[in-house]
C-alpha positions, 0 to 999 in steps of 0.5 A, spaced: 944 212 461 944 216 454 937 215 451 941 216 444 944 209 444 941 205 438 940 198 442 938 195 436 945 196 433 948 194 440 945 188 441 947 186 434 954 187 435 954 184 442 951 177 439 956 177 433 961 178 438 959 172 442 958 168 436 965 169 434 968 168 441 964 161 442 966 159 435 959 160 432 961 164 426 955 162 421 953 165 415 946 165 418 945 172 422 940 171 428 933 173 426 931 174 433 936 176 439 933 174 445 935 179 451 934 181 458 933 189 459 934 191 466 931 198 468 931 202 474 926 197 477 927 191 481 925 186 476 928 185 469 924 184 462 926 177 460 926 174 455 924 179 450 926 181 443 927 188 440 921 190 435 922 197 434 926 203 437 925 211 436 929 216 440 924 215 446 922 208 447 925 201 446 919 197 443 919 189 445 916 183 445 916 179 451 915 172 451 910 169 456 913 164 462 908 159 460 911 159 453 905 160 448 904 168 448 908 174 447 906 181 450 908 187 446 911 193 451 915 199 450 920 201 455 923 208 456 930 209 454 931 213 460 929 208 464 934 202 461 940 201 466 943 195 461 941 190 456 944 183 455 944 178 450 941 171 452 941 168 445 939 168 438 934 164 433 937 164 426 933 164 420 935 157 418 929 153 417 929 146 420 928 140 415 922 136 418 925 129 416 931 131 421 927 131 427 927 124 430 920 120 430 918 120 438 912 115 436 916 109 439 918 113 445 910 114 446 909 107 445 914 105 451 910 109 456 903 107 454 902 101 458 903 106 464 896 109 463 892 103 463 
């Protein structure tokens, strides 16, 4: 594998291509693009996103399988076999008033726990 590949640019280009193909040509560029990195080892690194890159290393934040943590890791570019896009998180903020109220739903099941 060529260690001179700029993975950050490749991932942005791939994300843009995927968005166009599925009809998500939005003005919002993805803030974080979740990726899967396959190295020469049997295990892949996923889900992760790129936080930095130089000639030797690809710096990643890997999301914890438990859902609440991030692990910082660096991968030697020479060990990367492939990088795939899982999805993107846009920079667009959600209006809290658009989130449905779940209180009635919780009230419905309250009797089950008495």
